[in-house]
N, C-alpha and C positions, 0 to 999 in steps of 0.2 A: 269668642275672644273680644276683649275690650277694644283692640285696635280696629277690628272689623266693624264693630258697632259704631265707633267714632267715625271711621271713614264713611260709612253709610249715612250717618246723620249729617256729617259735614258736607257730603256731596248733595244731599237733598236740600239743605239750607242754601248752599251756593247756587244750585240750579234754580230754586224758587226765586232767589234774589235776582239772578241774571235774567230770567224770563220776565219778571216784573219790571225790571229796569228797562229792558229792551222795548217792552210794550209801552210803558208810560213815557219814556223819553222820545220815542218816535213821533213824528218824522224829523224833528229838528235837531236831535242830539243822539249820540251814541255813548256807551259807557266809557270808551276810550277818550272821546272828546270831553266828557265830564271830568275825567281824571286830569286832562291837560288844563282845563279851566280851573279846577280845584287847585292845582299846583301853582298856576299863575295868580290866583286870587290872593295868595299870601306873599307875593313878590311883585316887584315893579316890572320885571322882564326876565326872560330866560333865553338861553341859546337852544336850538333844536337838539343838540347833543346832550343837554341837561336832562331831557326826558327819558333817555335810554334806561337809566337805572330804575325808573318808576313804571315804565311800560315794557312788558316782556315781549319785545319785538325788535325788528332791525331798523337801522338808520333810514333805509329806503322807505319802510312802512311809516315811519314817523313823518318823513317828508310828505308822503301821500296824505296822511292824516291832517297835517298842518295845511296842505293845499286845500283840502275840502273845507276845513274850518275857516280859512281865509275867504274862500268863495262864499261861504255862508255868513260872512261878516262877524264871526265869533272872535277872531283874533286879527291882529295886523302884524306884519313883519317889516322890519326896516334894517338897513345896513348901518353898522357902527360908523360914526363920523370919522374916527381916527384910524380904524382898521376895517377896510371895506370887505374883508373876508368874513368878518363876523356878522351874523344876522341875529337880530333880537326879536323875540316874539312877545307881543303885548296882548292883553285881553281888552276887548272893546266893551262898550256899554251893553251892547246886545249880548255879548259873551258873559258879562257879569250877571245879567238878568237870567240867562239860560242856566248858568251855574247855580244860582239860587233856587231856580225851579227844580233842577236835578237833585240838589242836596235835600230839598224839601220832600221830594218823592221818596228818596232813599230813607230819610229820617222817619217818615210816616210808616213805611214798610217795616223797618226794624223795630220801631216802637210797637207796632201791632204784634210782632213776634215776641218781643220782650215782655209785653204786658201780660203774657201767660204765666209769668213767674213773679214772685215778690221783688220789691226793690232791693232787699238784702241779697237775694239770689242773683239778681241782675248784676250787682256789684261783684259778687263772688264769681260769676261766670266771666265777666270782663277780666278780673284778676287772674283767674286760671288760664284763660286764653292768652293773656299776656305772658304768663309763665311758659306756656307751651310754645308760643311764637318766638320768644327770646331765648329758648333753650339752646 
């Protein structure tokens, strides 16, 4: 059945990507940390609660993740000047460099996979995955 074949292929690709990213990002970065850095790279700052919709985890786990990232000097946190209850997360220069490294690793991996099919089929694949994801 097509759904079983799709599930098998999707699982394999996801697993290959996950293993590759874990191996190549270590020891200075994890995939979760890369996601946080990626989100921050497009913004000036974010609140810890802003990450919940992007990371499938709990607020407590996000706090732990941010603690580790701050200790590794990938991010900095500061209290809002007007409302001390609000904490803002900023990416550091080291975090920006690690984000670029991580994105490059992922880009290279995906390019390697996609190079197996023509440019036209790459565009078609992205289009079809977009249809499936937005259904």
